[in-house]
C-alpha positions in Angstrom: 0.0 0.0 0.0 1.5 3.3 -1.0 1.4 6.3 1.3 0.3 9.6 -0.3 3.6 11.3 0.7 5.5 8.9 -1.6 3.0 9.7 -4.4 3.5 13.4 -3.9 7.3 13.0 -4.2 6.6 11.8 -7.7 4.3 14.7 -8.4 6.8 17.2 -7.1 9.6 15.6 -9.0 7.8 16.6 -12.2 8.9 20.2 -11.4 12.6 19.9 -12.3 15.4 22.4 -11.9 14.6 23.7 -15.4 12.0 25.8 -13.6 14.8 27.7 -11.8 16.8 28.5 -15.0 14.5 31.2 -16.1 13.7 32.2 -19.7 16.0 32.6 -22.6 16.7 36.2 -23.6 14.7 36.1 -26.8 11.6 34.0 -26.9 10.5 32.9 -30.4 7.1 33.6 -31.9 4.5 32.3 -31.7 3.4 32.1 -28.0 3.5 28.4 -27.1 0.5 27.5 -24.9 0.2 24.0 -23.5 -3.0 22.2 -22.5 -4.4 18.8 -21.9 -7.9 17.6 -22.9 -10.5 19.3 -20.6 -13.8 21.0 -21.5 -12.7 24.0 -19.5 -9.9 24.7 -21.9 -11.9 24.0 -25.0 -12.7 27.7 -25.7 -9.0 28.1 -26.6 -9.5 25.6 -29.5 -12.8 27.2 -30.4 -11.0 30.5 -30.8 -8.4 28.8 -33.0 -11.2 27.2 -35.1 -12.9 30.6 -35.5 -9.6 32.1 -36.5 -9.4 34.4 -33.5 -6.0 33.0 -32.8 -3.5 33.2 -35.7 -1.0 30.4 -35.9 1.9 32.8 -36.2 0.9 34.5 -32.9 -0.4 31.7 -30.7 0.4 28.0 -31.0 -1.8 25.6 -28.9 0.2 22.6 -27.9 -1.8 19.6 -26.9 -0.8 17.0 -24.3 -2.6 13.9 -23.0 -2.3 14.9 -19.3 -1.6 17.8 -17.0 1.6 16.0 -15.9 2.9 16.3 -19.4 2.0 19.9 -19.6 3.9 20.6 -16.4 6.9 18.7 -17.6 7.0 20.6 -20.9 6.6 24.0 -19.1 9.4 23.3 -16.7 11.6 22.2 -19.6 10.9 25.5 -21.3 9.1 23.9 -24.2 6.2 26.1 -23.5 5.7 29.8 -22.7 2.4 29.4 -21.0 0.4 26.6 -19.6 -3.2 25.9 -18.7 -3.1 24.3 -15.2 -5.1 24.0 -12.0 -4.3 26.6 -9.3 -2.8 23.9 -7.1 -0.4 23.0 -9.9 0.5 26.6 -10.3 1.3 26.7 -6.5 3.6 23.7 -7.1 5.4 25.5 -9.8 5.8 28.6 -7.5 7.2 26.5 -4.7 9.9 25.2 -7.1 11.0 28.7 -8.0 9.0 29.4 -11.2 8.7 33.1 -11.9 5.1 33.0 -13.2 2.0 35.1 -13.4 -1.7 34.1 -13.6 -2.9 35.5 -16.9 -6.5 34.2 -16.9 -9.0 32.2 -14.9 -10.3 29.7 -17.4 -12.9 28.0 -15.3 -14.1 27.1 -11.8 -15.1 23.4 -11.4 -18.5 22.8 -9.9 -18.8 19.0 -10.4 -16.7 18.4 -13.5 -13.9 16.8 -11.4 -14.9 13.6 -9.5 -14.1 10.3 -7.9 -15.9 7.5 -9.6 -16.2 3.9 -8.3 -17.3 0.6 -9.7 -21.1 -0.1 -9.7 -20.9 -2.1 -6.5 -19.2 0.9 -4.7 -22.0 3.1 -3.6 -20.3 5.7 -1.3 -16.9 7.0 -0.2 -16.7 4.9 3.0 -16.8 1.8 0.8 -13.4 2.8 -0.7 -11.6 1.3 2.4 -9.0 -1.1 1.1 -9.7 -0.3 -2.5 -7.4 0.6 -5.4 -7.8 4.2 -6.5 -6.3 5.5 -9.7 -4.8 9.0 -9.5 -2.9 11.1 -12.0 0.7 12.0 -11.2 0.0 15.7 -10.6 -1.2 17.8 -7.7 -4.8 18.0 -8.8 -5.7 14.3 -8.4 -3.8 14.1 -5.1 -5.6 17.2 -3.8 -9.1 16.0 -4.7 -8.4 12.6 -3.1 -7.0 14.2 0.0 -10.0 16.5 0.4 -12.5 13.8 -0.3 -11.0 11.5 2.3 -10.8 14.3 4.8 -14.4 15.3 4.3 -15.6 11.7 4.6 -13.5 10.8 7.6 -11.2 8.3 5.8 -7.5 7.9 6.3 -5.0 7.9 3.4 -3.7 4.6 4.9 -7.0 3.0 4.3 -6.7 3.1 0.4 -4.2 1.9 -2.2 -3.1 4.6 -4.6 -2.4 3.5 -8.2 -0.6 6.2 -10.2 -2.1 6.6 -13.7 -1.9 9.3 -16.3 -5.4 10.5 -17.3 -5.2 8.9 -20.7 -5.0 5.5 -18.8 -8.0 6.1 -16.5 -10.7 4.6 -18.7 -8.7 1.6 -19.8 -7.5 0.7 -16.3 -11.1 1.0 -15.0 -12.6 -1.2 -17.7 -9.8 -3.8 -17.2 -10.5 -3.9 -13.5 -7.0 -2.8 -12.5 -8.6 -0.2 -10.2 -11.7 0.0 -8.1 -12.2 3.8 -8.3 -10.5 6.7 -10.1 -10.0 10.5 -9.5 -10.8 11.9 -12.9 -12.5 14.6 -14.9 -14.3 15.3 -18.2 -14.4 13.8 -20.8 -13.3 10.6 -19.0 -15.9 11.2 -16.3 -18.8 11.1 -18.8 -17.4 8.0 -20.5 -17.1 6.1 -17.2 -20.6 7.2 -16.0 -21.9 5.8 -19.3 -20.1 2.6 -18.5 -21.9 2.2 -15.2 -19.6 3.9 -12.7 -21.0 5.6 -9.6 -20.0 9.2 -8.7 -18.7 9.1 -5.1 -17.4 12.6 -4.8 -17.2 15.7 -6.9 -15.8 19.3 -6.9 -19.4 20.4 -5.9 -18.4 19.4 -2.4 -15.4 21.8 -2.4 -16.8 24.9 -4.1 -14.3 27.3 -5.4 -11.3 25.1 -4.7 -10.7 23.6 -8.2 -9.8 26.5 -10.4 -8.1 26.3 -13.8 -5.8 29.1 -14.7 -3.4 30.1 -17.5 0.1 30.9 -16.2 3.0 32.5 -18.1 6.7 33.0 -17.4 7.1 36.7 -16.4 9.9 37.2 -18.9 7.5 36.1 -21.7 5.0 38.5 -20.3 7.5 41.3 -21.1 8.6 39.9 -24.4 5.3 38.8 -26.0 2.8 41.4 -24.8 1.1 41.5 -28.2 0.6 37.8 -28.6 -0.6 37.5 -25.0 -3.2 40.2 -25.6 -4.3 38.3 -28.7 -4.6 35.2 -26.6 -6.7 36.9 -23.9 -8.9 38.7 -26.4 -9.4 35.5 -28.4 -10.5 33.6 -25.3 -13.2 36.1 -24.4 -14.4 36.3 -28.0 -14.7 32.5 -28.0 -16.7 32.6 -24.8 -19.0 35.1 -26.4 -19.4 32.9 -29.4 -20.2 29.9 -27.1 -22.9 32.0 -25.4 -24.4 33.4 -28.6 -24.0 30.4 -31.0 -23.9 27.4 -28.6 -25.0 24.8 -31.2 -22.2 25.5 -33.7 -19.6 26.1 -30.9 -20.3 22.7 -29.3 -20.4 21.0 -32.6 -16.8 22.2 -33.3 -15.7 20.7 -30.0 -17.0 17.1 -30.5 -14.0 15.8 -32.5 -11.4 16.9 -29.9 -13.3 15.9 -26.8 -14.8 12.7 -28.4 -18.1 13.6 -26.8 -21.6 14.2 -28.2 -23.0 17.7 -28.2 -25.4 16.7 -25.4 -22.5 15.3 -23.3 -20.5 18.5 -23.8 -23.4 20.6 -22.7 -23.8 18.4 -19.6 -20.1 18.7 -18.8 -20.4 22.5 -19.0 -23.1 22.3 -16.3 -20.2 21.4 -13.9 -18.1 24.4 -14.9 -18.3 28.2 -14.6 -16.4 30.3 -17.1 -15.7 33.7 -15.6 -16.2 36.6 -18.0 -13.7 39.4 -18.5 -15.2 41.5 -15.7 -15.0 38.5 -13.3 -11.4 37.8 -14.4 -10.4 41.4 -13.6 -11.9 41.0 -10.1 -10.3 37.6 -9.6 -6.7 38.3 -10.6 -5.9 42.0 -10.8 -5.6 44.9 -8.3 -4.0 45.2 -4.9 -6.2 42.5 -3.4 -7.4 40.1 -6.1 -10.3 37.8 -5.1 -8.4 34.7 -6.2 -5.5 35.5 -3.8 -7.5 34.5 -0.7 -8.6 31.3 -2.4 -4.9 30.6 -3.3 -3.9 31.2 0.3 -6.5 28.8 1.6 -5.6 26.3 -1.0 -1.9 26.5 0.0 -2.8 25.8 3.7 -4.8 22.7 2.7 -1.9 21.5 0.5 0.6 22.1 3.3 -1.5 20.2 5.7 -1.8 17.3 3.3 1.9 17.4 2.4 1.1 18.4 -1.2 3.3 21.4 -0.7 6.5 21.3 1.5 7.0 25.0 2.1 4.8 28.1 2.6 5.4 30.6 -0.2 4.2 34.1 -1.0 1.4 33.2 -3.3 0.6 36.9 -4.0 3.6 36.6 -6.5 1.2 34.9 -8.9 -0.8 38.1 -9.2 1.9 40.8 -9.2 2.0 41.5 -12.9 -0.9 43.0 -14.9 -1.9 40.8 -17.9 -1.9 42.8 -21.1 -5.3 43.2 -22.7 -7.3 41.9 -19.8 -8.9 45.2 -19.0 -9.7 46.1 -22.6 
């Protein structure tokens, strides 16, 4: 049986010393933005589909998991990365000089722990094998779920799995439950899985953000502004033309339009005005959330040291207020 602390060593080891090396003096165009497959990031690809993001200004780089995005970012293969806020805190702890550019979404049920049909509730996970991705998010959700349901980490067996392995491992009975998110969540529910826990139980704690190296923020202001404006134009298109917008998303997400609409029910996309409130000014609203998140992660050994999380909000993202 693996202890979560050993699992977290793996997660933290993803953030290598490359983070500490800083940016090169001249960053090439276009702006390289890394994401994994997640409905909350899909407006980026909608913006690309609608030609709001030109390929010579912004290049979206797709990965199969958040772990791969973090590895690429720390190795300087990316200029910006779409991550959860807890993953941004991990980067900060390891010395990354980064700024939050944008709040993509706030999860309200889209992240979940799913169990086999015979597992009806969290207490039934005692002694069971739980698949978890090798990044901070999965470990964080599991730690919070166990805490809220009075379970000990020593009572479960953790199986480290990348998100692209979740569905196969579940269907091959290599795990009894899995910490996962859309679109895998919908696929497993359709296969008969039970939802045992979701981000609805920890409102405001699972937040997806776009982070950028501060040197890139200085060097590529124009491309960053294009990216931010393209994001909000895509959100407007999704609001005004939902049928066409969702149809454009089906191929990448491998979900039906109805499934995509249902997945969006578990997400909130902050608009431009909300983003300004969340991440700008002397006391951004997301700062207090980040500080609370840091305390939970420290208590759960997901972080090893307390850091000045306000550093994530020091720079003003170009184009956000326009």
